[in-house]
Residue, then its C-alpha position, 0 to 999 in steps of 0.5 A: m749505774i750499769p744495767p743488766g745485759e752489760t758485760i763485766g770483765i773479771l781479771g783472773g780465772g779461778q774459783l772466786g771469778r767463777m762465783i762472781a760470774v755465777a752471781a752476775a749471771q743471776l742478775g742478768y750480766r754477762c762476764h768476760i774473763f781475762a787470765p794468762e792460764a788456758d785452764s780457767i774454771a771461771a771461763e767455763v761459766s762465762a760468756a767470753f774468755t781472753c787467754a793472754d799474758w797480763h802484759d799483752a797490751e793489745a789483748l787487754a785493750r780488746f778485753a776492756a773494749d768489750c766491758a762496761v766495768v772491770t773487777y779482779e778476783f785476786e790481788n796479785v794482778p800486776v798494776a802497771p798493765l791496768l793502764q791499758l784499760g783506758d776509760t773502762v771503769l775498774h773497781p776496786h781502784p788499783r790503789a787497793l791492789e798497790t796497797a795489798q800487794d806489798r805486805l810492808n806497804e799494807k801494814t804501814f798503811v793500816t798502822d797510819l789509820g790507827g790499826a794495830p798489826a803485829p810488830f814488823a820490820p823490812v828484811d832485805s839481807a841476812a843482817d836485816l833479819d838479825a836486826a829484826i829478830a833482835a828488835i822484835g824477838a822470836p818466835g816470828i815469821l819471815k814472809t815474802r813481801r809479795d805474792g805469798y798466799d795460803g802459807k806459801g813464801q813463809w818461814r817460821i823462826m822459833k828462835a834466833e838461831d833458826a835464822r842462821g843458814l836460811d837460804l833467803p830468796a833474792k826478793p824483799l821480805i818482811y819479819e813479823g813477830f808472833v801474836n798470842f791470839f785465841a781466835e782468828f776472824s775476818v771482817i768482810l764489808c761491801r762499799g758502794e760508790d756512794g760510800d754506803i757500807r754493809y757488813f757481813d757477820s764476822a766468821q771465826n776462822v780456823h787455819e790448818g797448814g796456813i790454809l783456811s779450813l773452817s769458818t763459823v758464823p756467828a763467832s764466839a762471844e769473845v770474838e764478837a766483842q772485838v768485831p766493832a773495833a775491827r769494823e771501824l778500822a775496816a771502814r777507815v781502810a775502805d774510805a781511805l782507798g775510795y773502795v768500791g766492792v767487797l773488801t776483807l780484813e783478817f784479824f787475830a783476836t787477842r786479850d788486848g783487842p783485835v790485831f790486824n793480820e792482812m787485807a784482801p781487796r776482793v771477795h774472800n774464802s771466809g765469806h763463801w758461807t754467804i752464798e746460802g747463809a746470808v740474805t745477799s751473798q758477798f759475790e752478788n753484793h760485789v756485782r751490785a757495788i761495781c755496777g752501781l746497784p743498791l746493795g743487798g741485805t747482809g743478815l744471816a739467813a739461818r741461826a748458824v752457818e758453817m763453811r768447810n773447805l775441801i782440800g785435795d782429795e777431800a773433794h772426792d767425798w762428795p757422795a757422803i757430803l750430799s747424803d746430808p740434806a743440810n749440806h750445800l756442796h760447791l765443787y770448783g771444777k778443777a781437774a786435779a786434786r793436789p795436796g793443799r789445793k782448794m777443790g771446793h767447799v761445803t756449807r751447812l746451815t742450822l735453821d732451828 
């Protein structure tokens, strides 16, 4: 057990790290951010900041020496440099990063555990893409195996002819068949080092342009009926990884049951509603888990909760948002409101 007063290291300097640091401070911990970008909104609310390249071994070693435990706020942290952390505890284990960073590895891993992702095939050439489309069919979606997020690194292929003339990037790709779904939802759990698992209510999610727009809890009855099976798979994933902390699995709700979409070994955008809407937020429970503290309750703190992302210029509507007393506004402190950039979120509670 790591007592309050110790330092938690966070790899990554974005809004998720910022919200972890705020939750950690409320429990009496100090946080130390490590990120390659000098402009870090997580560092603004933390006790220390190391700005250095992921592959700067000396900087990582100094960072690790200041921390009792290290965690990460996004899944694209390079795995190899983490060996420089030495004896400092890293939660979740790097095997979770290795699994989630490659979409092919991720889907194969989940399939081996009994999950049902969309049909998929690796693509390393134009010939591979033609073969994948012939085997799986179209429509489908071509994705980079690594580094894509929020709709980036993806190409929709509505018919086989759409693949002709594509300027494929010189990196490993994966082709996935489209899923006929009626809703999207996520399973967010927190697992302690002792194997204790707590589930948050599953949010029903709406995406626009590949970016999460809206999360609603509780989900519809049709989605709720699929949550138990999705939770069983999520627990198998967490146990197989020896996971410690918050883990998220995203699903499509289909007429044949839940179809696995992707996993995120971290706190998740679709769980931001938990800050006001749950007994214990995903951020606090993540801190509790990685520090070996008892996990907090995950029940709803309201009859219903809605979380809406503020994308780009939507963040400028803060006066109108705050004029409604039922709203809880979170702005991340980012300087420029660019199109497609998550600038904050607003959570609305229904209490009666």
